[in-house]
N, C-alpha and C positions, 0 to 999 in steps of 0.2 A: 722246574724252573732251569736246573743245569742241562736238559736236554735243549731247552730254547735258546740258551746263550749260546752253545755248540753250534747251532743252527744259524745264529745271527752272525757269528764269527766266520763261519764257513760261508755265509752270502757275501760278507763284507771282502773276503779274500778273493771271491769270485769276480766281486766289481773291480777290483783293484788290478788283477790279471787283465781285466778286458779293458781296462784304462790303459794299461802298458801296450797292450796290442794294438790298441788305436792310435797311440803316440807312434808306436814304431813304425806301424805302416804308414805313416805322414809324415815321417823325418825327412824322407827323400824330398816329398812335394814342398815341404817349409823351405827346405834349402833352395829350392829352385823359386819359390815364389820370394824369398827376399833378395835372391838375386835380380829377379826380374824387377822388384822396388829399384833396385840401385840403378839397373839401366834405365827404366823408365823415369826415373826421377831425373837422372843426367839428361836424358832427350828433353824432359820437359822443362828444364832449367835453360838448354840450348835454345829452345823456342820461345821461352817467357822473356820479355823484355821488361816487363812493368814492374820488376822489383827494382829495376835501377833507373826510373824515370827520371832522376835527376843527372842522368849522365848523358850529357848535350854533345853535339858536335865540337870538336876542339874551337874551331874557326869562330862559333857563336856563344862560347860560355861566356867571355868577357861582357860582351854584349848584353847577354839575358841578365846577367848579375846586376849591370847599371840599368836595365828597365826594371828589375824587381825593387832596386833600391830607389828609384824614382816614382814608384807605384805604389803609392800608401794602402791602396784597398787590396793590391795584391797581398802586401805584407799582413794585413788585419787577417785576410782570409787564411793564408798560410798559418798563422798562428792559432787561429780555431782548428784546422786541420790537424796540427801537432797536438792540441789538446784533446780533441777526440781518439786521435791514433793512441796516447796515453791511457785514455777511459777504455778503448779496446783492448790494450796491452793487460791492465790490471785487471780487468775483466776475464780475459782469457787465463790469466795467471790463476785468479779465484775459481774459476770453472775446472781447470786442471785438478787442482786441489779437491773441488768437490767431487769431481769424477773418480779420483784415487779413493777418497773416503767411501763412494757408492760401491767401488769394487771391493773393497775390506767389509763392508756392510753384507754384500751378496754373499761372498765367502763364508760369514758367519750365518746368514740365512740357511744356506746349503746345509751346514752341519748341523744347525738347530733342527731342520726338518728331517734330518736324518736320525738324528736323538729322538723326535718325536715317533717316527716310524717303528724304531727298535723298541720304545717303551710301549707302544700298543701291541706290538708282535708279542711282548711279554705278557701284557694284560691278558691277550687272547688266549696264551698258551695256559697260564695259571688258573684260568677259568675252566679250560677243557678237562685239565687233570684232577681236579678237587671231587673225592668222593662224595661229599655232600650235595654238590652240585649235580654231579652225575644222577645221583638217587631223585633229586628233586626234579630233573629234566625226564627222567624216567616217571615219574609219577605225573608230570603235565603232559607226556604223551599220552600216557593211558587215559587220563580225565578227556584229553580231546578226540581221543578215538570214542568214548563213550557219547560225547556230545554229537559228534559227526552221526554216530548210529541213531541215537534218538531224533537227530533232525531229519533221517530218513524216514522215521516213524511217523513225526510231524506232518512231514510233507505227504505221505502216503494217507494221513487222516484229513487234511485238508483236501486231498484229491478227492476222496470218497464224498466229503461234504459239499463241494460243487457238483458231483455227479448226483447225489440224493436230492440238492436243490433244485437240478433241472428235472428231477422226476416226480417233484412236488410240483412244478410249475407245470409241467405236461397234464397231471391228474387235475389239477385246478382247471386248465382250460377244457379237459374233457367233461368236467360237471358243467361247466357253463354252455357247452354246447348241447348237453344234455338238457338244461333246462331252457335253452332256447327252442328245442324242437318240441317240449311242453306246450309252451306258448303257441306254436304254429299249430299243433293239435288241437289246442282248445279254440284257435279261431276258427278253424275247419267246422268243429261240431256247433261253435256258436252261430255260424252263418245260416246251417242246416236247420238249426231249431228256431233262429228268431225270423225267418223268413215271414211267415203267417203271423206273426205277432207285429212285425214291422208294417204290414198292409193293413191291418186293423188300425193302428196308431197313426197312419199317415190319414187315413180316411177321417179319422176322429178329429185330428189337428186340422184339417183343411176345413172342416164344419164349424170348429171353434173360431177360426180366423175369419171366416166368411160372417158369421155372427157379429163379432167383434166390431168389424168394420161396418157393418150395417147400423150397430149401435152409435159408433163415433159419428158416421154422417148424420144419424137424426139429433145427437147431440150438438153438432157443429150447426145445423139449421136452427135448432133453438137458439142456441148463442146469437146467430145472424139477426132473429127476431127481437133478440132483447137489447143487442147493440143500436139497432136503427130505431127502437123506442128511446133509448137513453140519449143517442145522437138528437133526437129532434127535441128533448127538454133542454138538451146544452145549448142548442140554436136558440131557443125561447130565453133562457136564463141570459146569454149574452146579450140578445136585445134589451132586455131589460136593463143591465148594466150600461149598455151605450146610451139608452133613452137618459138614464139618470145624469149621466155624465154630461151629456149635451144639456139638460137642464142646470146642472151647477155651473156648467160654463157660460150659459145665457145669463144668470144671477149675477156671477162674478163680473162679467162685462156691464151689466148696469151698476153695480158698486163703484167699477172704475169710472164710468161716465158721472156720475154723481160726485165722486171725489175730485175729478178733474173740473166739475164745474166750480166746486168750492175755490180750488186753487185759482181758476181763471178769474173769479170774483172778488179776490183780494187787492185792496189799493195801495196799503204802505207796505212797499217793498224790504223796509227794516224788520217787518214781524216775519221770522222764520219758524214753520213747523219742524218741531223735534218730537222724539219719541214722548209720549206723554203730556205734551204741550207745546207751549210756543217761546221762543226768546225773542227780545228785542236788540238787535245789534248795535243799537246806540247805547245801549245800558251794559255795565259791567257783568262780569261772569258771576261774581257774588250776588248782586241784585236780582238777574235773572233764575237764579237756581233758588234763592232763598224765596222769591216771591212766588216762583210756581211750583215750589218744593218738588224741585227735580235733583233731589239727593237720591243716590243710590240706597239699598238697604241698609238699615242701621247696624245690625247685626252681621259680623264678617262670616258667620256661619250659614248664612242665609243665602239663596241664589238672588242672582242680581234682578233688579225690576225694571230694566231696560234704561236706567237712569246713568249716566257717566261717571257724575262729579261726586266723589266719596266724602262723607262725614264722619268717617272712622278709618282707622289703620290697623292692619294686622300686626298682632304683636304673638311672636312664637312663645311656645311654653316655657316656664322657667326651668322644667327638668329636663328640657331639650333644646336649649337656646341655638339657634342657627339652624333649626331643621323646619322646613315648610311641609312636612309630611301631614299635618293636621289641617293644612290651608284646603278651603273649599274653593276649587278652581271654576266652578260653576258662579261665583259670586262676582267675578270680573265681565265686564261688557266687551262685546265685540264692537270696537269703535269704527272699525274698517267697514262697515257697512255705510252707505250713502245716506240713510237717515240721519248720520252724525255728522255729517259735513259742516253744518252751520257753526257747530260747537267749535271745530278748526279752522274757519275761514279767517285767514290770519289778515286779509284786507281789509274786512268789514268789522270784525268782530273782537273788540278789547285786544286791540294789537299792541306789539309792543315793539318801540323805535330799537333797531338792531344796532345802532350807532351808540346812542346815549342810555340805552336800557330802559328799565322800567321807571314810570313816574313815580312821585312820593304816593300818589293815590292807590297805583297799583301795588306798590309795596305793603301798603296798609291792607290792602284788598288779599295779598297773598300770605300775610301773616295772620288774618283772621281765618282763612281758609286751613293753614296749617295748625293753629292752636284749637282749631273746632275738632281736628281729626285727634291731635294728643288728648284733648279733654274726654272725648269719647272712649278712648282706649283707656283713660284713667278711671273713667266710671264703671267701665266694663269689669274693672278690678276693684271696685268699691272705693276708689280714691277720690277726692274731693277735687274738683276742677281748677286750674289756675284762671285767675284773672289777668287781664292786660289793658292798663290804663294807657290814657295816651301820654302821661308822663313816662310810664315805663318803657312804651315803646319809642319815645323820642331820645330816652338815654340810651337804646338799644342800638339806634341808628349811629350813634355818636360811638358806642364801642365798636361797629362792626367797620367804622373807617380808621380806627387805629391801626399802626403797623403790626403790632403784636398779635392782632386778630387776623390779618391779611397773612401771617406766617404761621397760623393756627397755634399760637402761643399763648398761654393762662398767664398775662402778666397781672398781678394782683394791683399794682399801682395803677395800671391802665384802668382796670374794673373799678377802683375807688374813684379814680378821676372821673369816670363815666357815669356811674351809680351812687356816688358818695359813701359806698361799703363795699366788702368783697360779697362776690355772688357763687350762686351755683351756675355752672357755666358748660356748653357744649358749643364746639367749633366745628365747621366743615365747610365745604363748597357744593353750591349747587350750578352745575353747567348751562350754559346759555344756549348750546345747541340744539336746535329743536324748539326752543322757547320763543317762538315767532309772536304768539298771542298768551294770554292768560291761562287759556285751557294748556297748552306746551308747557308752561312755567311751572302749572300746578303738577304736572306729570314728573316734570325733573325733580322738583321739590320733594314729590312723595317718594321717589327713589332714594334720595338723601337720607330722608327721615327713616325710612325702611332699613337703611344700611346700618344708620347709628341704633336703632332698636333690636336688629335682629341679625347682624354682622359686625359685631363690636367686640369680638374675641381678642383682637390684638390690642385693645384698649383694655381690657379687662372688665368687658361690659360698662365701663363707667358712665357712656353717655346714656345707656338703656336707663340706668339707676337714676339718673338726674330726671329724665322725662317721666318717670314712673316712682317719684320719690315720695313717699308716704308722709303728707302734711297734717294728719290727724283731722282734727274738726277746724283746723283755722284755714282761712283763705289765704295763698302764697300769690304774688303779684309777678307774674313771667311776662316776657316779650322777645319776639324774634327780630332782628336786625340783619339788613341786607346792604352789601355796598358792592358796586361792579368794580372788579380789576381791572387795573390800567390796559391790560391786552384785550378786555373785552370778552374773555373765554369764562369766565366764572362769576359768580356773586358769591362773596364772603358771606356765611349765615352763621350769625351768634343768636344763641338760646340763653337767657340768664332769667334767673329768678332767686327772690328772697323772702323772707315772710317773719311773721304776719303781715299781710298788708296794712299799710300805715298811712295812706292818703286816701283822699276823696275825689280825686279825678273822674272821670267816667268811664266805665268797661266797656273797651271798645268790643268786647264779644256781644254787647247787647245788639251790634249792628245788625246782626243775623235775624232777630226778632222781629226787629224794626221794618225791616225789608218784608219779610212774611206778612207783617198786618197789612201792608199796601195791596196785598192781592194779587192774583196771577195774571201776567201779560195775556191779553187777548187780542184777536183781530180786531180791526174797525166795525161799526156797526151795521154799514151796508154791505157786509160780507153774507153770502149765500151759507145757510147751514143745513146740510142734507144729513146731518148725522142721525136723525132717527130714520130717515128712510134707508141709510146705509146699514142702520143697526137691523132693521126689520128684514133686509134682502140677506144679511150676514146669518140670520136665524134661518132663514128658508135654508140658506147654503148648507148650515150645519144639519138641518133635518135631512137634507137630499143626501149629504155626506154619509149619514147614520144607515140611511136606506140603501146607499152603495154599498156599505161594507156588508149588510146582510147579503144582498145580491151577489156580492162578490164570492161570499163563503158557500152560498148554494151552487153558483156556477163551478166554483173549484171542488165541491162535493160530487156533482154529477160528471165532471171530467176525470174524476178518480173512478169512479164507477165504469164509465167508458173505457178505459184503460185496462182494468181488471178483466172486463168482460173479452176484448180484443185480445189481452195475454192469453185466456183460456183457449180461445177458439184457435190461436197459434199452436197451442200444445194440448189438444184435446186426447184425454184418457179415457179408456174403456169403463163403464159401469154397468152391471147389469140391469139396474133400473133404466137404462135407457133403451131396453128391449121391451116387445110387447110380451104379454104372458105366453102365448104360444111360442114365440121367440125365445124366451128364457127357458120352457120345458125342454125345447130342441137343444138349446145351449148345454144344460144340465146332463142330457142324456150323451151329447158327444164328450162332456167332460169323464163321463164314467167309462165309456168305452176306450178313451185313451188310458184312465188309469188302470182298466183290465188288461189292456195290450202291454204296458209297461211292467205290469206285475208279472204276466207271461216270461217277458223277457228277463226279469230279475230271477225268477226262479230257475230258468234254465242256465243263466249265468253260474247259479249256485250249485247245479248238479252237473257241471262239465266234466267233472273229475270221473265221474261213472262210465264217460265214454271208453271204449274197450282201447282205442288208439291213445287216448289222453294217459288210461293206465298202463299201458306200456311205455310210455315215454317218461311215465313217474317211476316207474321201477328200474328204468336204466339210470334215472338221474341218483337213484339210491345205492345202485351199485358203483357209479363212478364217484360218489361222496365217500363210500367204504373204500376204495382204492385209493382216495385222495388221504383218507386218514392213516391207512397203514402206511403210504409214502412218507407222511407227516413224522409217524412213529420212527421209522428209518432215518430220517433226516436228523431228529432231535439226537438217536442214538449215536449218530455219528459226529454230532455237534459236542456231545460229552465226550466221546472217546478223544476228539481232536482237542478239548479243552485238557483232559488228563494227560494228552501227549505233550502239550504245551507246557504244563505246570512240572512235568519230570524233565524236561528241556530245561526249562528255566534252573530248576534244582541242580541238574548237572553243570550248567555254566558257572552258577556259584561255586561249587566245589572246584572248576577249572579255575576260576579267578583265585580262589584260596591257594591252590597248589601253586599258578603262577607266580604269586605273591611271595610263597616260601622259596620258590627258584630266584625270583630278584633278591631275596634275603641272601640266598646260598652265594650267589654270584657278588653281591655287595662285599660280602665278608672274606671272600676267597679274592677279590680285586683291591682290598684296602690299601696294599701297599703299590701294587700296580698303579691304581687309580692316581696315587697321589704321583708318581714318575710322570704319568701322561699328563696330568693338570700343571706340572712345574714346566715340561718340555715345552707344552703349548703356550704356558705364560711366557717363556723365554723367546719363542718364536714369535709370538704378538708383540713384545717388546722391540725384537729386530725390525719386524715389518713396519712399525710406528716411526722408527729411526730413518728407515729407507723412504717413506712417504715424506718425511720433513724434508729429508736432503733433497728428493726430487722436487719439491715446491722449490728449495733454495737454487737449486740449478735452475728451474725455468726463470727465477727471477733474476739470476745473472746474466742468461742468454738475452731476456728482454732488455737488459741494460746495453749489453754489447749490439745488439741489432738496432737500437735506438742511436747508440753512437757511430755505428757503421753508416746509418742512413744518412745521418748528418755529414760524416765522412764523404761519403758519395757526392752530397750537394757542394762541399766545400772543394772538393778535386775537379769536379765539373767547372766549377767558376775559376778555379786556378787555371784550368785549360784555357778557359774563355779569356781570362785577362792576359795570360801568355801569348795567345795567337794574336791580339791587338797590338803586340810589340813587334816588330820588323826584326829578326836578327840580321847580321852582317853577312855579306854574300860569302859562302863557303860550302864545304862538305854537307849537302843536305839528308845524307843518308839514305840514297835513293835505291839504294841495291834492294834487291827482290828479297824479303823475309824467307828464312827457310823455316820448312814444314816441320813441326816438331816430330821426333819417331814415335811410334806408338807402343806402349810397354808390352812387354811378352806376356803371352796369355800363359797361366798355369797349364802345368800338361794334363790334357783332357783325360787321360788315363787314370789319375789319380782323384778326380772329382768325388768319387764316391766316397772317398777317404776325407777328404777335407774340406769341401764347400759347403757341406749342408751340417748347421750346427746340430748338436746332440740335443735331443728333448730330455727334459729334467725328468728323474724318477717321480712317478705316481707314488702318492703317499699311501700305505697301505691302511685299507678300510676296515674300520672298525663295527663290529658287529652292531647296529642299530646306535651307533655313537654312546654305545656303554662304557661308563669308566673313564670318560674324558671327553675333551671339546673337539670338533672338527678343525683340523690345522687350518690354518689361515693361508691362502694360496700367496705366493711371493709376488712381489710388485714388480711390474716392468721396469728396467732401467730406462733412462732418458737417453736419447740419439745424442751424440755429442754436437757443438757448434763448430764446423769446419774452417770457421773464418773466411777471410776473403784475400785471395792471393794477388789482386789487381791494384791493391792501395798501397801497400806498405812502402816505404821509402821515397815515396813522392813529396815535392818541395821541400828535399833535404833533411826530410825528419827522420831520425832514428828512434823508434819506440825503445823504452826502457825494458831490461830484463826482469823477468818474473822470478817467483821463487822456485827452487828446486822442487820437482817433483818425483824425485827419485831417478831421472834420467841420465845419462851420462854426462851431458853438458847442460848448463842452466839455463839457457836461451829458450824463453818460452814466446818467441815472437808470434803474434796472432793473425799475421796479414802476410802468411808465407803460404805457397801451395801444401795443401795438407793430404798426406796418405793417411787412411782411416783403417785402422785395423781392429775390426769389431770381435768380441768374444764369441765363442760358440753359443751363447746363453744358456751353459749349465749353471749358472746360478740364478736365472729367474724363471718366471713360468711359462715364456714363450720365447722363441727364438727370434721372432720378429722384432721385439723390443729390446735386442742385445746391445750393451753398452759399449761402444769403439774405444780403442787408445789411438793414440796420435804417433807418426814421426813427421816432424816437421822438416821441410827442404828448405835451406838457406841459399838465395843466388848471390853470394858472395865469392871472393877469391879464397878465404880460409873456411873452406867448408868443412873439412875433417874436425877443426877446431870448434865450430859453434853448431854443429848438427846436434841435434837431442834426440834420442831414441828413447821412447818409453815401452817396456815390454808388456806385453799382455798379462793380464792375472793371471792366468793358469797357460801351462804349455799346450796351448790349441792352436790348430790349424788357422790362418788369418786370410781374411780376403782384401784385395788392396784397391782402392777407389781413388780416381783423381777428382779433384773438384774446388770450387770457392764458394760454393752457396751457402746461405745460413742453415743449419741444421739437418742439410742433406747432401750427400756427395754427388759431385758431377760424374756423369759419364766421360769416356774416352772422347766421344764425338762433340760433346758439349763444350769440353775443353780445349779441344783442336779449333773450334768455331770461335772460341772467346780469343784465343792467342793470336789467331789470323787478323783480328780486328785492332789488336797493340801496337804500336810504332816500333819501328825496329832501331836496335843501338849500333854504333861504329864497329869498326874492326876490334877494338880494345875491349870492347863488352864480349864480342865473339870470343876473344881469347879467354876471358873471364869465365864464360861459360864453359869452355873446354877445360879448364882446370877444375870447375865445379862438377864435371861429369867425372872426371879421372879421382876426385877426393870421394864423390859418392860411391864409386866403384869399391873404392879401397874399404871404405865403411862399411858396404855391404857384406864384401868378404871377411871382413875382420869379425862382423856380428854372426855371420853364419857358422865360422868356426868356433868362436865362444860359445854359442848355442848347443852346437853339436857336443862339445866338450862337458857341457853343465849337463845335457841330457845323458851322457854315457855316466857321468858320475851319480846322477840321481836315481838311474832305473838299472843300470846293471848290477 
């Protein structure tokens, strides 16, 4: 540790001596540079007139003041320009202060970096001299050498494995080649042995093929004979079927002629034939059906009998109300057939007036038809049928006409009013649509009854219960009432009953039996009756149809036989029975010869390996297989060696890791104090770097504020110039004198460039071995370039910016709108010279130059560069500055005198500054 500290102090003194040499070698250049600054500044002030833009020719000043007073817009613009100048001045003052703070932090940054480098050097030295570390390092080196040696062994074993794998592959290829040679020799031997056997087999097979072809031909001929025979039978059977069909058609024609004769002989046009009888269209539907017994089957489970009028109604099972699954669909009649047209002839048969509705007789007819269906449904369930007296029927018509009935409301008072007492009652509507005659009305009424019986869940099946009410052994009196609604679209339907029956008026239901006693309706006596002849012809037709069925079955059977024979002929298969006895013997002999030849070939194939050439090839295969086994054994041994070598390498690597861990532990113990010093120095440096970053962000914000104010000030000044130019001054000296070109600043001595113009590179931090014992130092941030202000603005419109705060210069004036000479540092406080932070000398174009000039010295005694310019953030070149000055207006002779005084003052200031700095340098470094 002591040796390390001695080395650090020696290195530090060496750095100080080198710094002194560098400074002394540049002293003369610095003096020349500052003198050049003075001369250049004076020349620039002599040529720059914009700093006194308010100095106008004497003859026009009074007139100009008058114009400004009269022009309110000019006054407002000037006021805004003054505001922007104030903002720029305040911002520049703030920027100067921030730049000074940044310079101080950069100095702290450099010191902290040096402290970190020294701590890391001490850390490395403490590790290198520790005995435990040295011994641990020796152990690690020895273990590493063992690992390296074992790795060589593993590599050699792996190479041997690869070579042996190639040898195994080569031996395997040799075995395959030898086996291929065996097969080749077998093929040669087989060809020589099978030559005679193949000849015998081919001759026998040809004979077999010949005989099989003959047998197929003979079988095909036999099938042709059978096909011709069956084809003749099919033709005969088809003729029989055709003849029978012809006879049936003839008899059916005779029946039609007889039927037409009967129709043509009828004289009464009101008598219409319907299935199972006749109807008289002048009579009611009820009379025609009752007299001719034209009711459909009484049982709803039976199929229809051809009659369309129901005497019963289907009722769903009590255990499955609302379901029609058990209904017999065959019970209904297909009334769309033309035979039923007379029933639905609304023009001639029991028609209903579409305007006034049913007559009283038709209402009574429909009531009897509906009650007949309800009673049959009751009798199917063992219930006593209702009676319907004329008195009850008439009362029901009164009930149907009441308003409560029309609104389907069970009003007890209305029922008592109509019947004299309360009733069991059902109310519903029957639609009139489609009810142009009584057959249609009955259909609509049946639909309404069926809904009340089988789709009454919404009424809790109350209608169904009334229709099927169990009256026991007593007869109950019931009646249907009907009344046409005002709109003519519906009939109000009422069903009321009470009991037991207590009147003796006639039962209207007896009307059905009364009609039936009258007998069926028949045509007139002079009508031709061919029914007997028609029945005889129909009997013959029936017999012929039975014969036709038998004939058609026989024809179908023959056609099936024919198709089978034709299919066999298309795919004839050989059978020995197709040949004659001599052919069969010849066929069997050829079969035996073929079997013998195949056996010879099989025997030859089984003994191929006895051939000498084949034996020799087989021996070679055995030899190659032996070589392959040997190569495989060698390969397996090399694989085992490789595995052992890798295991040994893994073991040595584990040992190396253990020793490396011991070395790390020893280094950590040795570096305990040094590590803390490095960590503290790094933390200090990080803190300073953070402050620098925050300050640079603040500087950027300040510059942005100045730049925005400067942009607005440029606009105001431009507008001021435009407003001033619109006001004509009085005749006088217009300053037409040609402006003098500003003198060029003197260049630094070319011979001193290598000492003063290139900023010194910052020292590189000492690299810590693998970053042990401390963190990597943070690279110092690059300082921000200064804002050089704008020399073409200050003083315009008579405005004088306020003074900023003193940042350590000799004078307190911080006017930001004057030509700025930038004196950047060499960058020794930052990471790169390109981003070095500049210092400022503000040159004031006023008579009292010496009293107002503010000179701010560099942060460290280093050679400075001089730049001229007014651009924001970037110095201007001499050529840019000259071009800008040439565009500015010229002042009068008084202004020139003032510029001359400024030059003299600046020269004095430069000399004084040079003398002071030389003296300070001698005091500090001698």
